[in-house]
Backbone bond lengths (Angstrom), bond angles and torsions (degrees), N, CA, C in turn:
res aa  C-N    CA-C-N  psi(-1)  N-CA   C-N-CA  omega(-1)  CA-C   N-CA-C  phi
1 M - - - 1.441 - - 1.482 113.66 -
2 Y 1.346 119.66 136.62 1.472 124.38 -179.71 1.516 108.31 -72.46
3 R 1.275 118.16 125.44 1.457 124.18 177.81 1.537 108.42 -97.45
4 L 1.321 118.02 115.84 1.395 121.60 176.21 1.479 113.13 -73.77
5 T 1.318 118.68 121.64 1.480 123.90 -176.13 1.535 105.66 -119.27
6 V 1.331 111.45 160.53 1.499 118.19 -179.53 1.586 110.71 -57.45
7 R 1.368 111.66 -37.67 1.443 114.89 179.62 1.535 113.29 -64.47
8 A 1.321 117.25 -27.52 1.452 119.18 -175.62 1.498 110.41 -83.05
9 L 1.318 120.70 -17.96 1.435 123.10 -178.44 1.488 118.18 -54.28
10 P 1.405 118.10 -45.09 1.454 113.25 174.68 1.469 117.33 -59.17
11 A 1.374 115.35 -43.55 1.450 117.52 -179.87 1.454 111.83 -63.97
12 L 1.373 120.46 -37.26 1.441 121.86 179.73 1.493 110.28 -66.12
13 A 1.385 116.13 -39.42 1.494 120.07 179.72 1.534 109.74 -64.94
14 L 1.243 118.82 -35.73 1.483 121.22 179.99 1.446 111.37 -70.17
15 C 1.337 115.86 -39.82 1.547 118.98 177.84 1.570 109.73 -65.64
16 L 1.314 117.34 -40.06 1.499 124.16 -179.63 1.524 106.70 -63.53
17 A 1.317 118.19 -43.91 1.461 123.27 -176.07 1.491 110.88 -64.43
18 V 1.329 117.79 -40.58 1.467 123.88 -179.23 1.593 106.42 -71.33
19 A 1.308 116.30 -40.52 1.450 116.94 -177.14 1.472 115.12 -66.50
20 F 1.375 114.57 -32.88 1.454 118.38 -172.32 1.499 112.02 -115.11
21 A 1.412 113.80 18.05 1.468 116.91 177.94 1.499 108.78 -73.13
22 P 1.332 120.08 144.43 1.465 121.76 178.71 1.575 111.07 -63.56
23 A 1.329 112.81 141.45 1.457 119.07 -177.82 1.495 107.28 -78.22
24 H 1.343 119.18 133.12 1.490 124.80 173.96 1.453 111.14 -89.43
25 A 1.253 113.83 139.82 1.460 121.30 178.05 1.474 108.67 -58.88
26 A 1.392 114.40 143.52 1.551 118.50 175.94 1.457 107.35 -67.46
27 E 1.281 115.58 151.85 1.468 125.92 174.90 1.648 105.49 -61.51
28 P 1.212 117.17 130.36 1.486 115.59 177.31 1.482 113.42 -66.39
29 V 1.412 112.87 144.36 1.418 117.46 177.51 1.604 105.19 -127.78
30 F 1.372 108.39 132.67 1.455 117.90 -172.33 1.550 108.28 -105.00
31 H 1.378 110.66 147.86 1.504 114.73 176.98 1.418 111.18 -85.91
32 N 1.366 116.41 85.74 1.455 123.03 -175.60 1.570 110.89 -81.91
33 P 1.305 119.44 142.92 1.463 125.31 1.67 1.481 112.42 -77.72
34 L 1.327 115.08 148.24 1.470 120.48 179.18 1.560 112.11 -76.31
35 V 1.277 117.75 -44.63 1.445 127.05 177.32 1.521 113.36 -135.31
36 Q 1.301 112.34 122.94 1.484 115.18 -176.67 1.481 114.01 -77.36
37 Q 1.322 121.90 140.64 1.419 128.34 173.74 1.449 110.57 58.96
38 R 1.292 119.51 44.33 1.492 123.28 173.42 1.592 104.40 -131.87
39 A 1.278 112.46 121.94 1.490 120.54 179.15 1.477 113.92 -108.40
40 D 1.273 122.77 165.84 1.437 126.04 -179.10 1.532 114.50 48.98
41 P 1.321 113.95 54.13 1.442 117.15 -173.61 1.546 112.52 -74.51
42 Q 1.381 113.20 144.66 1.385 121.26 169.25 1.507 113.59 -134.90
43 V 1.214 115.46 130.66 1.477 123.71 -176.99 1.574 117.41 -138.81
44 S 1.214 118.99 140.00 1.422 121.26 -179.53 1.558 107.85 -135.84
45 L 1.324 114.19 140.52 1.487 124.48 172.46 1.460 107.25 -90.57
46 Q 1.386 117.37 114.33 1.403 124.02 -176.64 1.521 110.53 -91.98
47 P 1.340 121.42 164.56 1.509 122.61 172.01 1.463 118.37 -55.11
48 D 1.291 113.89 -27.02 1.534 118.31 179.40 1.518 111.77 -74.15
49 G 1.375 120.01 -6.32 1.395 120.04 174.10 1.553 109.69 98.63
50 W 1.259 120.81 -5.39 1.453 118.79 -178.04 1.539 107.83 -98.82
51 Y 1.411 112.21 148.35 1.544 120.36 166.81 1.483 102.31 -87.78
52 Y 1.290 114.05 123.49 1.486 120.18 165.92 1.477 113.75 -97.63
53 Y 1.332 117.45 135.17 1.534 119.32 -167.49 1.530 107.98 -140.05
54 T 1.350 111.69 142.51 1.436 122.90 169.14 1.448 108.80 -147.23
55 A 1.329 114.13 165.19 1.511 120.78 -173.07 1.512 108.78 -170.74
56 T 1.262 116.17 168.49 1.461 125.34 178.55 1.530 109.17 -75.24
57 V 1.252 118.25 123.28 1.518 120.19 174.14 1.501 113.03 -84.73
58 P 1.325 123.29 149.82 1.434 121.89 -174.16 1.444 115.63 -64.65
59 E 1.249 120.85 -22.25 1.468 120.92 175.46 1.492 114.33 -81.29
60 Y 1.259 119.60 -5.86 1.572 124.15 -179.00 1.543 113.09 48.99
61 D 1.325 115.72 38.52 1.488 118.74 -176.33 1.371 117.97 -121.67
62 R 1.410 119.90 -3.05 1.520 121.54 -168.60 1.477 107.34 -158.29
63 I 1.384 113.62 171.50 1.504 122.38 171.75 1.485 106.79 -122.39
64 E 1.235 117.46 125.29 1.426 126.69 177.28 1.629 107.96 -112.48
65 I 1.298 114.39 150.14 1.472 118.87 167.64 1.646 108.35 -133.52
66 R 1.267 109.86 156.71 1.503 116.76 177.94 1.561 106.49 -151.81
67 R 1.377 112.36 165.58 1.461 118.13 174.99 1.407 111.78 -147.68
68 A 1.309 119.53 155.66 1.502 126.12 177.47 1.468 107.66 -155.13
69 R 1.351 114.96 164.85 1.480 120.56 -178.90 1.607 107.07 -86.71
70 S 1.264 118.45 -14.90 1.488 118.44 174.58 1.492 110.00 -135.85
71 L 1.269 120.71 157.32 1.540 123.82 178.17 1.493 106.32 -64.33
72 D 1.321 116.66 -36.32 1.563 117.87 -175.22 1.557 111.24 -64.78
73 D 1.331 116.94 -26.44 1.393 122.57 -179.94 1.545 117.45 -86.22
74 L 1.319 116.21 -2.98 1.475 116.05 -176.47 1.524 113.50 -64.88
75 G 1.318 116.79 -34.75 1.495 120.47 -179.49 1.562 111.78 -61.97
76 A 1.305 118.65 -35.18 1.385 121.61 177.89 1.572 117.29 -85.92
77 A 1.324 113.99 -11.16 1.442 119.08 -177.91 1.563 111.35 -70.76
78 P 1.314 118.62 141.39 1.401 118.34 179.59 1.493 110.55 -66.64
79 A 1.371 114.61 142.49 1.391 119.52 179.44 1.578 110.71 -100.87
80 K 1.233 120.38 132.97 1.425 125.02 173.78 1.473 116.86 -107.43
81 T 1.373 115.66 123.98 1.378 117.60 -179.40 1.556 110.62 -84.53
82 V 1.353 115.21 123.37 1.449 119.37 -169.71 1.579 107.66 -108.61
83 W 1.266 119.89 -11.18 1.496 122.51 -179.67 1.465 110.11 -162.29
84 R 1.347 117.71 148.53 1.435 123.43 175.38 1.517 108.51 -127.30
85 R 1.307 117.17 156.35 1.479 122.10 -179.19 1.507 110.17 -68.43
86 H 1.288 112.26 154.62 1.552 120.25 177.52 1.534 108.30 -71.34
87 A 1.324 114.55 150.95 1.454 118.94 173.47 1.511 111.73 -73.46
88 T 1.267 120.48 -26.61 1.444 125.62 -176.96 1.488 108.90 -143.76
89 G 1.384 117.28 158.82 1.421 123.46 176.01 1.527 118.63 69.46
90 A 1.236 119.36 -159.44 1.498 125.26 -177.59 1.540 107.19 -56.76
91 M 1.302 115.35 154.17 1.426 123.06 178.76 1.480 112.61 58.54
92 G 1.322 117.67 37.17 1.468 125.09 -177.44 1.500 115.19 -111.78
93 A 1.299 120.14 0.91 1.428 119.41 -177.85 1.589 108.08 -162.26
94 H 1.340 110.90 163.84 1.505 118.99 176.67 1.598 111.23 44.86
95 I 1.323 111.78 62.79 1.508 117.88 171.51 1.532 112.65 -79.65
96 W 1.338 113.90 99.09 1.479 121.44 -169.30 1.423 113.77 -121.21
97 A 1.285 119.18 153.41 1.447 129.90 163.31 1.517 113.66 53.61
98 P 1.293 122.57 54.79 1.422 118.43 176.76 1.486 108.59 -70.57
99 E 1.435 114.29 149.32 1.496 118.74 168.95 1.486 105.14 -136.64
100 M 1.404 111.70 138.39 1.531 116.96 179.95 1.528 108.35 -111.22
101 H 1.324 114.50 128.75 1.492 121.08 -178.75 1.456 110.50 -131.44
102 R 1.302 116.61 142.84 1.430 123.61 175.34 1.525 106.82 -95.06
103 I 1.338 121.62 117.58 1.431 126.03 -179.98 1.476 113.91 -136.59
104 D 1.289 119.67 121.50 1.486 126.34 174.96 1.571 106.15 55.72
105 G 1.291 119.44 46.71 1.417 120.48 172.25 1.532 115.89 81.96
106 K 1.366 118.63 -2.28 1.443 119.98 177.84 1.569 108.76 -123.72
107 W 1.365 112.39 165.21 1.402 119.02 175.18 1.597 112.31 -102.77
108 Y 1.243 112.18 136.03 1.557 116.73 176.94 1.478 111.34 -124.73
109 I 1.280 117.00 138.91 1.531 123.16 171.32 1.533 107.82 -116.88
110 Y 1.373 112.30 113.51 1.494 115.70 172.73 1.554 105.63 -92.53
111 F 1.297 115.49 143.00 1.494 117.60 177.48 1.522 107.13 -156.14
112 T 1.294 110.63 170.38 1.493 124.08 -176.71 1.511 109.60 -111.17
113 A 1.310 113.87 138.30 1.480 118.13 -176.40 1.595 108.97 -151.43
114 G 1.338 114.44 146.96 1.383 122.02 169.61 1.515 114.58 -103.11
115 S 1.268 118.69 177.36 1.469 117.78 171.12 1.529 116.62 -86.54
116 A 1.359 115.14 147.66 1.484 114.10 -176.40 1.568 112.34 -59.32
117 E 1.338 113.46 -34.94 1.499 120.79 -178.13 1.557 111.43 -84.41
118 H 1.340 115.81 -27.72 1.470 120.59 178.85 1.513 109.06 -134.41
119 P 1.335 116.18 81.60 1.493 121.29 -171.84 1.560 115.63 -54.04
120 W 1.365 112.67 -25.30 1.555 111.34 -175.92 1.414 115.70 -102.19
121 E 1.442 114.04 17.15 1.373 121.83 167.91 1.603 108.25 -84.71
122 I 1.336 111.73 69.65 1.505 117.01 -169.72 1.486 112.45 -82.80
123 R 1.333 116.95 135.92 1.463 121.50 175.78 1.623 107.27 -142.26
124 L 1.320 109.39 176.08 1.495 118.63 177.33 1.558 111.41 -97.47
125 Y 1.351 115.19 140.28 1.432 122.44 -178.42 1.598 109.61 -137.82
126 A 1.211 115.59 167.04 1.480 122.71 -178.45 1.438 114.95 -142.23
127 L 1.359 115.90 144.74 1.520 126.11 170.87 1.524 105.92 -114.48
128 E 1.338 113.26 154.90 1.471 118.60 176.20 1.502 112.31 -142.05
129 N 1.335 114.50 140.25 1.456 124.00 -174.19 1.505 108.64 -135.16
130 A 1.357 118.22 116.17 1.432 124.24 -171.41 1.561 109.78 -87.09
131 S 1.321 119.46 -2.25 1.432 123.70 -178.72 1.557 109.63 -78.93
132 A 1.334 118.27 144.41 1.431 119.68 178.50 1.545 112.55 -67.28
133 D 1.320 116.30 -21.84 1.392 125.47 176.35 1.514 111.79 -106.22
134 P 1.332 119.40 115.20 1.430 117.44 -171.42 1.547 111.80 -76.47
135 F 1.269 120.27 -5.09 1.452 131.23 173.91 1.505 107.82 -81.19
136 A 1.328 118.32 -18.69 1.463 124.12 -173.39 1.624 106.65 -115.12
137 G 1.246 116.50 -177.14 1.487 119.29 178.30 1.550 110.91 64.50
138 E 1.347 108.34 -169.29 1.433 115.20 -177.02 1.556 115.12 -114.33
139 W 1.276 115.96 137.57 1.584 117.11 176.39 1.521 104.88 -95.03
140 V 1.294 113.37 122.32 1.490 121.47 -173.27 1.475 108.32 -114.26
141 E 1.322 116.35 135.86 1.476 120.52 -177.27 1.540 103.46 -75.39
142 R 1.338 111.86 135.12 1.490 116.34 174.44 1.539 109.08 -118.45
143 G 1.285 119.71 18.51 1.456 122.20 165.16 1.507 110.08 79.61
144 Q 1.333 114.53 -167.59 1.489 124.45 -171.82 1.537 107.29 -74.76
145 V 1.298 113.53 138.86 1.413 121.58 169.99 1.560 108.35 -91.82
146 K 1.320 113.49 104.53 1.453 119.59 -178.05 1.553 116.66 -71.07
147 T 1.272 117.99 136.08 1.481 120.30 -172.67 1.596 109.06 -111.38
148 G 1.347 119.08 -1.11 1.447 117.05 179.68 1.498 110.89 111.49
149 W 1.288 121.15 -25.80 1.417 123.63 175.14 1.547 108.80 -147.63
150 E 1.247 121.72 154.82 1.382 130.74 178.79 1.472 116.30 -97.42
151 S 1.398 116.93 107.22 1.444 123.04 175.85 1.499 108.18 -168.70
152 F 1.193 115.90 171.56 1.541 123.36 -178.72 1.570 109.05 -46.02
153 S 1.316 111.59 115.62 1.501 115.61 -177.57 1.621 110.75 -144.21
154 L 1.255 117.55 144.09 1.502 121.99 -176.25 1.553 108.68 -160.57
155 D 1.387 110.00 -179.09 1.480 121.28 170.61 1.458 113.29 56.08
156 A 1.360 122.95 55.54 1.393 125.15 175.00 1.503 111.55 -79.56
157 T 1.374 112.76 142.58 1.530 118.11 169.19 1.503 103.04 -140.99
158 T 1.335 113.01 169.92 1.467 121.35 -177.37 1.516 110.10 -141.55
159 F 1.368 113.23 155.59 1.463 116.26 174.87 1.506 105.61 -161.84
160 E 1.327 115.65 156.50 1.454 124.51 179.19 1.534 107.59 -108.80
161 H 1.326 117.06 136.24 1.410 119.47 175.38 1.521 112.99 -148.42
162 R 1.285 115.30 120.33 1.514 120.08 -179.57 1.583 108.98 59.69
163 G 1.320 114.88 43.90 1.444 121.16 172.52 1.491 118.57 78.51
164 Q 1.419 111.83 6.03 1.472 119.19 -178.28 1.555 107.20 -121.46
165 R 1.316 115.61 133.26 1.475 121.29 174.02 1.525 107.22 -92.67
166 Y 1.404 111.90 139.54 1.446 120.83 177.69 1.525 112.83 -126.57
167 L 1.260 111.73 150.02 1.500 118.30 170.21 1.536 113.32 -107.07
168 V 1.266 121.18 133.68 1.425 124.66 176.35 1.537 110.06 -124.92
169 W 1.270 116.41 127.70 1.464 117.31 -171.75 1.623 110.73 -150.65
170 T 1.289 116.33 176.31 1.444 123.35 -176.35 1.580 105.84 -114.83
171 Q 1.356 115.97 136.10 1.463 119.20 -179.96 1.526 109.65 -162.00
172 T 1.290 120.26 150.25 1.421 122.85 172.70 1.557 106.68 -74.60
173 A 1.317 114.03 154.09 1.556 120.05 -171.43 1.518 110.01 -67.80
174 P 1.411 111.06 151.15 1.403 115.90 178.18 1.602 116.97 -56.87
175 D 1.347 111.32 -26.41 1.519 114.62 177.93 1.492 114.21 -78.54
176 G 1.319 119.59 -1.38 1.463 124.38 174.46 1.573 111.79 85.80
177 S 1.330 117.47 8.44 1.457 118.51 179.56 1.544 113.43 -69.51
178 K 1.293 117.53 155.69 1.498 121.63 -168.21 1.496 107.16 -74.31
179 G 1.332 112.93 157.58 1.432 120.62 179.62 1.502 116.37 95.32
180 T 1.283 118.05 156.91 1.518 122.63 -179.34 1.511 109.05 -110.79
181 N 1.326 113.72 131.63 1.513 123.75 176.30 1.464 112.28 -104.00
182 I 1.396 110.52 175.55 1.498 120.62 174.59 1.531 107.08 -115.03
183 Y 1.355 115.51 127.07 1.396 122.98 176.92 1.567 114.38 -120.10
184 L 1.334 111.34 157.48 1.480 112.98 177.61 1.553 105.83 -138.46
185 A 1.372 117.13 140.61 1.414 122.92 175.40 1.525 112.39 -143.80
186 K 1.335 120.62 156.53 1.451 126.15 170.08 1.537 108.87 -63.69
187 M 1.293 116.21 148.36 1.439 121.72 171.43 1.496 109.13 -113.46
188 D 1.405 117.81 139.03 1.447 123.21 176.04 1.462 111.43 -100.94
189 T 1.360 117.67 -21.82 1.491 122.54 167.77 1.568 108.02 -140.81
190 P 1.251 118.79 174.68 1.458 117.81 176.42 1.508 116.62 -71.03
191 L 1.322 114.31 -1.68 1.415 120.20 178.34 1.525 117.75 -123.59
192 S 1.387 113.88 8.49 1.457 114.44 -177.85 1.568 108.48 -155.98
193 I 1.390 113.14 153.25 1.484 117.31 -179.65 1.526 106.62 -107.32
194 K 1.318 115.91 168.28 1.405 120.80 174.45 1.489 109.98 -137.31
195 G 1.314 116.37 146.43 1.464 119.51 -177.93 1.422 115.46 78.35
196 P 1.324 120.04 177.92 1.397 123.90 -178.67 1.557 114.15 -74.39
197 A 1.339 120.08 155.07 1.416 126.80 175.99 1.519 108.06 -89.79
198 V 1.327 115.01 147.12 1.489 122.64 175.09 1.549 109.61 -106.73
199 L 1.219 119.49 136.02 1.451 125.39 175.51 1.527 109.09 -77.80
200 L 1.341 117.28 118.73 1.421 119.92 179.82 1.557 110.58 -89.61
201 T 1.322 113.77 -44.85 1.549 115.92 -179.56 1.480 108.48 -156.58
202 K 1.333 118.32 152.24 1.448 124.99 174.51 1.537 105.66 -136.92
203 P 1.369 121.56 155.52 1.404 121.92 178.20 1.582 112.85 -58.88
204 E 1.369 116.41 114.23 1.501 121.57 178.46 1.490 113.63 -120.84
205 Y 1.280 115.22 -38.22 1.507 122.12 -176.04 1.531 111.32 -90.41
206 A 1.250 116.60 157.40 1.471 122.58 175.60 1.465 117.93 -52.14
207 W 1.367 113.16 -38.23 1.516 116.39 177.49 1.544 116.19 -72.48
208 E 1.249 114.49 -7.38 1.501 121.07 175.98 1.493 111.85 -97.33
209 K 1.326 118.78 -2.93 1.463 124.08 -168.46 1.469 111.60 -129.23
210 V 1.319 121.69 20.68 1.488 121.34 -177.62 1.572 104.94 -82.41
211 K 1.435 108.74 118.74 1.444 117.54 -174.42 1.500 119.89 70.35
212 F 1.294 116.16 -43.92 1.438 125.67 175.99 1.451 110.40 -142.51
213 A 1.372 117.12 145.44 1.504 125.95 178.00 1.496 102.65 -86.07
214 V 1.381 119.06 97.24 1.390 124.40 -169.46 1.574 111.15 -136.40
215 D 1.377 118.62 117.28 1.485 122.18 153.30 1.484 107.17 -116.67
216 E 1.348 117.22 126.27 1.413 119.65 -174.54 1.604 110.54 -153.26
217 G 1.271 116.12 177.28 1.471 120.84 168.61 1.517 113.33 63.54
218 P 1.423 121.89 50.92 1.398 121.09 -172.29 1.554 108.85 -72.21
219 A 1.312 115.16 152.77 1.480 124.58 175.53 1.495 106.00 -144.06
220 V 1.387 113.92 142.30 1.484 120.52 -174.33 1.504 112.01 -117.44
221 L 1.324 110.28 137.35 1.456 122.80 174.31 1.444 113.35 -134.71
222 V 1.341 120.90 115.38 1.437 126.67 178.48 1.593 109.39 -99.17
223 S 1.380 115.85 112.96 1.414 119.06 -176.51 1.371 109.77 -165.78
224 H 1.415 117.78 158.19 1.470 121.20 175.55 1.599 114.88 51.28
225 G 1.412 113.02 34.28 1.399 115.68 172.44 1.478 114.95 82.59
226 R 1.352 119.46 4.78 1.458 123.80 176.82 1.493 113.76 -133.56
227 V 1.403 108.98 161.01 1.490 115.88 170.13 1.494 106.45 -101.53
228 F 1.293 124.66 119.78 1.384 129.57 179.42 1.503 110.40 -106.58
229 V 1.308 115.46 134.71 1.480 119.53 175.37 1.591 107.40 -127.56
230 T 1.280 117.00 113.56 1.350 119.34 170.81 1.487 112.60 -88.50
231 F 1.437 117.47 156.74 1.426 117.38 -179.28 1.567 101.94 -148.45
232 S 1.390 113.07 161.43 1.391 117.21 179.72 1.492 107.92 -108.80
233 A 1.391 114.95 146.48 1.485 122.78 -169.82 1.513 110.16 -128.84
234 S 1.309 115.23 153.80 1.400 128.57 176.05 1.536 117.58 67.68
235 A 1.322 118.71 -166.16 1.466 119.89 -176.10 1.509 110.09 -73.00
236 T 1.370 115.54 159.26 1.495 123.57 -169.20 1.485 108.45 -85.61
237 D 1.339 121.69 40.31 1.446 128.17 172.97 1.512 109.54 -116.58
238 A 1.290 120.77 -146.66 1.458 126.02 -175.09 1.618 110.84 -67.52
239 N 1.287 110.74 -17.66 1.465 116.44 -176.61 1.561 110.38 -82.50
240 Y 1.381 118.82 -12.89 1.460 119.65 177.22 1.397 114.77 -61.89
241 C 1.358 118.60 139.77 1.444 120.54 -175.32 1.565 106.63 -161.76
242 L 1.348 110.98 168.90 1.481 118.01 -176.92 1.517 109.82 -105.67
243 G 1.446 113.72 135.30 1.363 122.26 168.52 1.482 112.09 -108.17
244 L 1.244 119.64 176.85 1.467 125.13 -178.86 1.486 116.15 -146.12
245 V 1.377 115.81 131.12 1.429 120.40 168.91 1.547 105.10 -122.92
246 S 1.365 117.76 158.32 1.408 119.01 -178.61 1.537 112.82 -155.95
247 A 1.218 117.00 156.52 1.468 123.19 -178.87 1.507 113.21 -134.41
248 P 1.374 124.03 144.86 1.455 117.26 168.63 1.564 115.75 -51.47
249 A 1.309 116.30 145.50 1.518 119.11 -175.81 1.490 108.75 -61.67
250 D 1.368 119.04 -33.38 1.464 117.92 -176.08 1.613 114.95 -96.54
251 A 1.363 113.52 14.00 1.383 120.22 -179.24 1.602 111.72 -79.34
252 D 1.360 118.11 165.52 1.444 120.60 169.70 1.558 105.49 -78.53
253 L 1.316 116.76 107.24 1.454 118.53 -179.42 1.473 116.72 -68.08
254 L 1.375 116.02 -12.57 1.394 120.82 177.57 1.575 112.06 -90.89
255 D 1.255 115.55 3.19 1.538 121.62 175.58 1.551 107.45 -98.19
256 A 1.254 114.64 111.93 1.504 118.66 -179.05 1.589 112.78 -51.78
257 K 1.312 113.81 -31.00 1.500 120.04 -176.93 1.557 111.76 -71.19
258 S 1.344 114.99 -13.56 1.439 119.18 177.71 1.584 111.90 -72.34
259 W 1.355 115.72 -21.24 1.442 116.61 -169.50 1.571 109.71 -102.54
260 T 1.306 112.83 143.86 1.423 123.55 176.46 1.552 111.52 -120.41
261 K 1.303 113.02 133.74 1.505 118.64 -176.23 1.492 106.30 -110.73
262 L 1.284 113.55 133.74 1.579 119.16 174.69 1.515 107.14 -79.95
263 P 1.397 115.88 139.75 1.465 125.16 -175.20 1.566 112.53 -71.26
264 E 1.291 113.78 -16.78 1.543 115.06 -171.00 1.578 105.37 -127.01
265 P 1.302 114.44 153.26 1.556 117.94 173.99 1.541 110.28 -57.23
266 V 1.312 117.14 151.20 1.471 119.97 177.10 1.636 107.61 -106.71
267 F 1.294 114.65 -3.83 1.531 115.75 179.83 1.491 106.20 -159.49
268 R 1.336 117.12 122.93 1.504 119.22 -177.75 1.501 111.34 -148.73
269 S 1.324 116.48 -179.25 1.440 119.44 -175.97 1.559 113.60 -55.63
270 S 1.302 115.07 149.69 1.518 119.95 179.28 1.517 106.74 -126.11
271 E 1.315 117.07 103.74 1.477 120.80 172.92 1.549 114.12 -60.00
272 K 1.373 111.00 -36.46 1.507 118.87 -179.49 1.484 110.41 -63.52
273 N 1.365 119.80 -37.90 1.416 121.75 -174.06 1.446 109.75 -103.38
274 G 1.343 120.71 5.39 1.471 121.16 177.16 1.457 116.33 66.36
275 Q 1.332 119.95 29.23 1.452 124.76 176.29 1.471 112.31 -115.56
276 W 1.326 114.64 133.77 1.447 122.72 -169.27 1.566 111.08 -130.00
277 G 1.358 114.47 130.91 1.421 116.57 172.17 1.537 113.56 71.17
278 P 1.283 117.87 45.52 1.479 117.63 177.18 1.489 114.08 -73.66
279 G 1.286 116.15 132.15 1.428 117.55 -179.45 1.589 114.54 -174.55
280 H 1.339 113.59 -164.37 1.455 126.71 -179.92 1.599 109.74 37.04
281 N 1.224 116.27 68.85 1.376 123.56 -170.55 1.529 114.38 -96.38
282 A 1.411 110.86 173.09 1.534 116.78 174.12 1.490 101.22 -139.68
283 F 1.381 113.73 167.79 1.557 117.04 172.55 1.465 111.14 -123.24
284 T 1.343 110.58 147.65 1.546 116.29 176.04 1.440 102.61 -150.31
285 T 1.321 115.51 -166.48 1.569 124.63 -179.21 1.467 108.59 -132.03
286 T 1.331 115.95 165.35 1.492 123.25 161.58 1.502 108.45 -60.29
287 P 1.324 118.90 161.18 1.478 119.23 -178.32 1.578 112.78 -58.03
288 D 1.313 116.74 -29.96 1.515 117.73 -179.07 1.532 111.24 -86.12
289 G 1.310 117.76 3.89 1.518 123.34 174.63 1.500 110.55 74.92
290 K 1.291 120.36 -4.99 1.538 119.29 -174.64 1.490 115.18 -75.82
291 T 1.327 120.44 -23.95 1.481 119.91 -173.52 1.534 108.54 -129.80
292 D 1.428 111.63 122.56 1.419 120.59 178.47 1.570 107.82 -69.01
293 V 1.339 115.03 145.00 1.483 120.05 -178.44 1.531 106.54 -130.37
294 L 1.402 112.66 139.17 1.480 125.38 176.95 1.512 102.19 -96.13
295 V 1.293 118.14 128.22 1.420 124.39 176.42 1.659 108.18 -120.28
296 Y 1.270 116.72 117.40 1.499 116.00 -171.17 1.511 109.64 -147.11
297 H 1.291 118.00 177.18 1.476 121.54 174.13 1.503 111.53 -113.47
298 A 1.373 118.11 148.86 1.414 118.48 171.58 1.608 106.65 -161.06
299 R 1.352 116.11 162.99 1.445 119.82 179.50 1.475 106.81 -100.08
300 N 1.316 120.72 159.39 1.398 125.47 172.12 1.527 117.31 -103.64
301 Y 1.395 111.53 22.18 1.479 116.19 170.34 1.534 103.05 -149.97
302 R 1.387 115.44 155.20 1.425 123.01 -175.49 1.494 113.54 -86.27
303 E 1.351 115.47 -49.08 1.437 123.21 -169.24 1.527 108.98 -75.45
304 I 1.267 117.58 134.84 1.486 121.02 -177.68 1.554 105.45 -127.16
305 Q 1.372 116.17 135.95 1.365 119.57 177.27 1.642 108.83 -90.92
306 G 1.287 115.05 120.76 1.503 120.73 -178.67 1.502 113.00 78.23
307 D 1.406 115.95 -151.65 1.387 123.78 -176.89 1.513 111.27 -69.16
308 S 1.241 119.62 127.60 1.468 122.54 -176.10 1.576 112.35 -65.68
309 L 1.367 116.72 -22.50 1.447 120.94 175.05 1.548 110.47 -73.17
310 H 1.251 119.98 -15.88 1.457 122.26 -177.33 1.611 106.89 -103.50
311 D 1.248 121.71 3.78 1.469 125.41 171.71 1.548 107.52 -85.86
312 P 1.272 121.78 124.70 1.417 125.06 -172.40 1.544 114.58 -83.30
313 N 1.325 115.16 -13.64 1.496 114.70 -163.63 1.491 116.60 -91.68
314 R 1.297 117.75 44.92 1.449 122.49 165.81 1.519 108.34 -87.74
315 H 1.312 113.59 106.81 1.480 123.58 -178.59 1.456 115.82 -90.17
316 T 1.296 118.39 145.98 1.459 121.18 177.59 1.551 106.33 -81.42
317 R 1.357 115.60 134.19 1.451 124.68 178.99 1.501 112.94 -133.61
318 A 1.297 119.74 167.09 1.501 122.03 175.86 1.526 108.46 -150.19
319 Q 1.301 113.67 155.77 1.497 125.77 175.77 1.490 110.11 -162.47
320 A 1.350 112.14 154.62 1.433 118.44 -177.54 1.521 109.68 -75.58
321 I 1.332 112.05 151.50 1.488 120.21 177.95 1.531 108.80 -100.88
322 R 1.334 121.26 134.44 1.401 127.15 174.47 1.564 107.92 -97.62
323 W 1.305 113.17 156.59 1.524 115.55 -178.57 1.536 105.50 -124.41
324 R 1.330 114.95 131.06 1.407 124.09 174.26 1.493 114.73 -73.22
325 A 1.324 117.78 162.29 1.424 121.24 -179.96 1.542 108.78 -59.73
326 D 1.316 120.98 -32.86 1.426 121.10 -179.34 1.520 119.08 -84.81
327 G 1.365 109.90 18.22 1.486 116.08 177.08 1.481 114.23 76.89
328 M 1.343 122.07 8.88 1.487 119.11 179.90 1.641 108.49 -97.99
329 P 1.267 120.34 151.03 1.451 119.12 -178.99 1.584 104.96 -81.06
330 D 1.370 107.04 151.52 1.529 119.11 175.92 1.548 101.56 -118.61
331 F 1.237 117.58 108.62 1.471 124.50 174.64 1.521 115.47 -80.53
332 G 1.389 112.07 -17.06 1.473 112.77 -173.52 1.544 115.44 66.21
333 E 1.309 113.59 -139.58 1.435 118.36 178.66 1.532 105.91 -133.41
334 P 1.310 118.44 157.83 1.465 119.85 -176.29 1.581 108.74 -61.36
335 V 1.292 115.22 131.64 1.514 119.29 -175.06 1.578 106.93 -76.43
336 A 1.307 112.57 162.81 1.503 114.49 177.55 1.504 109.18 -76.83
337 D 1.313 115.53 162.29 1.508 123.15 175.09 1.461 109.09 -56.85
338 A 1.288 120.24 143.12 1.523 126.48 -176.62 1.546 106.88 -115.04
339 P 1.336 119.00 125.63 1.443 119.85 176.66 1.598 109.59 -68.64
340 R 1.291 115.30 142.18 1.426 121.07 177.50 1.598 111.35 -83.44
């Protein structure tokens, strides 16, 4: 007979704790790529239980939206074209990085576009839809989203924090210096900003300046007591990667000193997993809201023929985010493609 002793009690308690500990849900695994030939993905889980998705199409000529009940089903979901580029003038070329947001009872799509005659005169624009269903109603052009100065600008996103809405975007500096930077400003309407913009990050490190000095594609995640902004850096080939700046959630976000930038990329190409140039991400969660999810694009080959911007095979992918004990996100490395 086993005699229970005082010395045995701690061991017994440990065994019982393990035996009866609640089971934790397994980390979600997605069947990547989720959507073929769709770059700069943006997805949001809305209260109606649908994931709403939009992304850059390889023809750079239109804006599509789709929705599904799960991230894995987005690739099979029918895509609806809600807007096409103009034949002449503004909004006539380089239709990039659409993002669809529900704000004050309306839907807005922020997007990047050049001029038909001058494709690299890139600016920010917006569409609006008053319908509760973005697949119904009319998408109305609301013109350029002004940032306070006129220069190459792209990749706008928006978020609300502590009752204040903000715009975050990419633009060349007002002084005309080379390279693209990330800026943040308060919004007074869904179509306009107020007050000065604050510079969050500019290309400083070698990994931000491979072939081009680029910080672009911001995405915002508020969690673990901080406001995190990821951004994509360098050329849109295998060198493309994610950097990170963050500020305490209770800080003045318009004070540049509130923001801390990590000196190394937080997400980059993985030769082991055959994923190259991961970047231009968005954030969402699992349907139960318990797991944060990184949605991004990457290619499954390294070598590109010609200009990487003309290579169509940046596919949308997703993977779970882990959190470190210090409250910082751990993105790991891009996971390998998964057979369906």
